N, C-alpha and C positions, 0 to 999 in steps of 0.2 A: 504493500500500500504506500502511496506517495505521502510526503510530509503534509501537503494541504488536505489530502483525503483523510489522513489520520486526525488532523485538526478538526475537520468537519464532524467526524465520528465522535470525537471527544466532546465537542460542543453539544451534539445531540444528547449524549449521556448526561452532560451537565444540565441541560435544559430539563430533562426528566427528573433529575434529583432536585433541582430548584423548584419545580412544580410541586413535588412531594412536600417540600419544606415551606411552600409559599405562605402558609398561614402562620408560620413561625418567624419568617424573615421578611424584611422590607427590601427596598432597592439596594441596601448594602450588599446584596448578592453580587453586585458589580465588583466588589472588592476581592472576591474569591474566584473569579472566572478568568483564566489566562490561557495562553497558548505557548508551547515551547518553541524557542528559536533554535537554529542549527548550532548555536554556540552553547546551548544548555541553559541560557537565560530564559526566564518566564516573562512573557509580556502580556499585560492585561488586554482582554478583548475589547474593553471599552475605555476610551481616553477622552480627555477634554481637548478639543482643538482650540488654539488661541489666536488664529489668524484674525486680524482686525480687532484684537483685544488690546487696547492701548491705554496707558496711564496707570499709575500705581493703584488708584482707588478702584478702577474697573477690574483690574487684574485681581486684586485682593478679594473683592466681592465675589467674582466668578470662582476663584480657587476655594474660597470658604464654602460656597454653595456646593461645589463639586465634591470636596472632601466629605461634607455632611451627607451627600447622596451616595457615597460609596466609590466614587472615582478614585483610582490610584495611579492613573497615567495622565501625563500632561505633555502636549505636543507644541513645541515652539520652533523658532528658526531665527537665524541672524537677520533675515530680511523683515521679520515681523517687528523687530525693534522693541521686544518686550522681555527678552531673556533676563535682564537685571530685575525687572519688576516681578517676574515669575519666581525667580530664585528667592527674592526677599519675602514674597508672600508665603512661600512654602516654609521658609525658616521660621516665620512668625506663627504660622497656623498649624504646623504638624503637631506641636505639643498640645494644642487645644483638643486634638482628637486622639491623643495618646499614641501618636505615630512617630517614627523616626525616618531619617533619609532612606534607609533600606526598605521601607514600606511603600515607597513610591517609585514609579518608572518615568524617567524624564527623557524626552526625545528633543533633539535640536538638529539644525541642518546648516551645512556649509553654503554660504551665499554665492551666487554666480560671479560676483566681483572678486572672490577669492579662489576661484577655480584655477587649478594648476600650481604655479610656483608659490602662490600666496596661501595655499591650503593649510599649511602648518600654523601660520599666523591666524587665519580665520578660525580654525578649530580651537586653538588655545584661547582666543578671544571669547568664544562661546563659553568655555569653561570658566573663564574669569568673570564674564557677565553674570552667569548663573551662580557664581561663587561656590563651585562644586569641585570635589577632588576627582570625580568621574561623572560621565554622562552615560546613561543606560543604553541609549541608541543614538547614533549620529549618522545622518544621511547626507549624501551629495544631493542638493535640492533640485538641481536642474542639469540636464546633459550639456547645455551650452555654457558659454563664457560671456560675461558682460563685456560689451565693447566689440565683440566679434559677430559678424553676420552668421546666420544659422548654417550656411553652407561651407563655412571656413573649416578646412581640414584640420586646423590646429585644435579644434574642439575635442577631437578624439585623443590627442596627446595630453591635453589638459585634464581630461577625465582620468586618464591612466595615472598621471602624476598625483592628482587629488586622491585617488584610491590608494596609491602606495603610501601616502601620508597617513590616511586613515588606518591602514594596516599597521603602520609603525606605532601609532597612538593606541591601537587596540592591544598590541603586544606589550605596551607599557602599562596596561590596565586603566588608562584614562578614558577609553571608549569601550564599554563592555560588549557592545555589539555595533556593527557598522552595516550600512545599507545605502540604498539609493531611492530617489523619488523622481517621478515623471520620465522614467526610462522606457523606451520602446523595446519590442522584442529584439531588434537588431542591436540596440545599446546593451541589453542584458547579455546576449550571446557574446558580444565583443568583450565584455567585462569578465564573464565566466572563463573565457578562453585564455585570458592573460593574468588573472589575479592569483595571488598566493592564498588569500583568505576569501572564500565566497561570500557574497552579500547575505546578510541574515534576513533582510526585509526589503521589499519593493513597495513603496507607498505611491498610489496613483488614484486618479479620479475613478470612482466605481459606483454605479447605481443601475437600476433596471433599464435605463436607456443606453447604458454603456457597460456591457457585461464583460468586456476585455477578455474574450475567450482565448485568444492566442497568448496574451501575456500570462494568464493564469496557467496555461499549459506549460509555458517556459518555467514558471515558478515551481510548479509541481515536479517538473523534470529535474530541477537542480536543488530542490529542498529549500526554496526561498519562501518565507512567509509573505503572502500577498495581503497588503493592508489598504483600506479604503479611506479616501477623503472625499469631500463633497457628496456624501451619501444622499443628500436631499436635492441634488442638482441645482445648487444655489437657490433653493426654495421653490423652483419651478415645478418640481414633482409633487409638492404638497397639495396641489389642486388637480392633479391628473385624475381623470375619472376612475380608472382602474384602481389606483392607490386609495382614493377616498372610499370606493365601494368595499375594498378589502378591510380598510380601517373600520368602517361602520359595522360590517358583519362580525368583526372580532372585538368590537368595543374598545378600540385603541385609537390613538392619534395617527395621522398619516406619517408623521416623523418616526414614531415608534415602529410602524410597519416597515418603513424603508430601512431602518437600522436593523431590525430583526431579520429582514430578507438577506442582508449581507452576513450577519452573524451566524445564521443557521447554515450558511455555506462554509463556516470556519474562517470568515474574513473579519479581522478586527476593524473597528470603526472609531472615528474621531469627530463626533458631532461638536459643533462650536456654537456658543451662545454666551451673551453677557447677562442674560435674564436668569436670576436664581430659580424661578419656578420652571422655566423651560429646561434648565440644566437638570433639575430633579426629575422632571417628566421624561427626559431623554434617557435617564438611567433605569427606568422601569421596563427592562427588556428581558428579564430572566424568569418571569412568572407566566409566560405564555409562549405559544409556538404558532407559526403559520402552517396551515394544511399544505399537503403536496399540491393540491389544486391551486391554492392562492400563490404558492411559490412559483408555479408554472405560469400563472396569469401575469405575474409581475415580470418574470424573466422574458416573457413574450413581447414586452415593450422595447426590447433591445433594438436600437437603430443606429448604434455607434455614434451617438450624439455627444459631443463634448461641450460642457458649459464653461470649462476653465481653459487652461492653456493646451496648445497642441505641440508636443515635442517631436512630431513625426518628421519634420523637415531638418532637424538638427543633425549635422554630419557627425 
């Protein structure tokens, strides 16, 4: 069985157990559901995305709500410009919930401006901004390089140089797991063929209108955890007729249905919100399942539509 297939099976088992305990447990179930990476690290299935979460007050409020709801993973990036605020909020809030640094999983990403020869500087800056001794997962955010056109052949060499830097920091224990974001199947195969340490995670846009079939097959083949962002299609899918019908039939919100659709396939998700009530609502994913029929209806929406960035032209 492939890594991703094993993850999906494990998730289904976890769902059954969570249903059995649902009358004893609340959304804090989110804190105990994780998937194994190829490094041996456990990564939570549910994490808080922090894109467009700016300013110390907003970050603090969102992190507080997330920890209370059971989130134990937080996804940031150099280009989000909130690493320092996230690190500060976690240091202040973890004791409130009886947690330590080891209880949370923090992801950040190398910015396109640091791709290549500046990768070491960029990664160490992320560590400094977060004020951490190590980052649980560090990703190359984009296959291209800021300042280069997408067809520039230097992009390939810069990616390789960045990856070698991440491998070095991984060996030093400063990056517990390393991976990539927004890579195409061609970028993934290029990396797999040249790397010393294979990527642990590929984080990409994933929702019913973009099922990423080929990318998922590549990840399954090489034991890479496939992780979703933009599960709600930038909010566009919340009003899709099929999504709203499924949500009504199972008494859940459209957002919960979309997140559950991914997680039942073993795909970790990163819903983002600054609203404490929405953050709590998005964590209520472990006490219900979608039927095979509903899963198929949602998957049938696939039309390879991207709401976010398109990396397919990056050389």
